[in-house]
N, C-alpha and C positions, 0 to 999 in steps of 0.2 A: 194225404189224409183228407178225407172228405168233411162235409159239414157235420156229420154225426160220426162219432168213433166209438160205438157201443162195442163192448167186449175187449177193446184194446186198452190195456193198463199203461199208464204213463210210467216211464222209468224215473228213478230219482232225479236224474239230470234234467229230464223234460219237465218234471214237476217244479224243480228249482228255477228253471228258465221261465216257466209260466208265471210263477209267483213274482219273480223279478220284473217281468214285463207288466204284470198287473199293477205292481207297486209304482213303477215308473209312470204308467198311464194315470194313476190316481194323483200322483204328485204333479204331473204336467197339467191335469185338469184343474186341480186346486189352485195352482199358480195362475192359470188363465183366468179363473174366476176372480182372484184377488186383483189382477191387473185390470179387468173390466170394471170392477167396483171402484178402483182408484181413479180410473178415467171418468166414471160417472161423478165421483166426488169432486174431481178437479173442475169439471164443467159447472157443477153446482156452486162451488166455491167462488167462481168468477162472478156469479150473479148475486151472491149473498152479502148481507151487511157484515160489518166487522165482528160483531158478537157471535154470529153464526159461523163465521170463518174459523174462529178458535175451536169450536166443537168439531167442525169438519177436519181441521188440521189434526186434532187428537185421534180421530177415527183413522185418518191416513197413516199416522205414526204406528197405530196398532196393527194395521194391515201390513205395513212394511216389516214390522217385527215378526209377524206371523209368516210372511213370505220368506224372510231370512231363516227362520227356524226350519221351515219345510225344506228349503234348499240345503240346509246343513244336515238334513235327515233326522231331525229330532221329533217330527210329528208324523 
């Protein structure tokens, strides 16, 4: 199958496989974004005073919850 497949209809199986691959890619991309953000927050937390660390910690907790929901397939 070339770069462009005009005129060729996808079979239902191909369609399902494509949708599953697309969803898996979206999930993987979203998890990657969350991990990068958590890394950034962790570095920021090391430099921050105690009152800022509480706020950063809350953000990290929300990101962890979001990541777990995504991995469970609920988002």
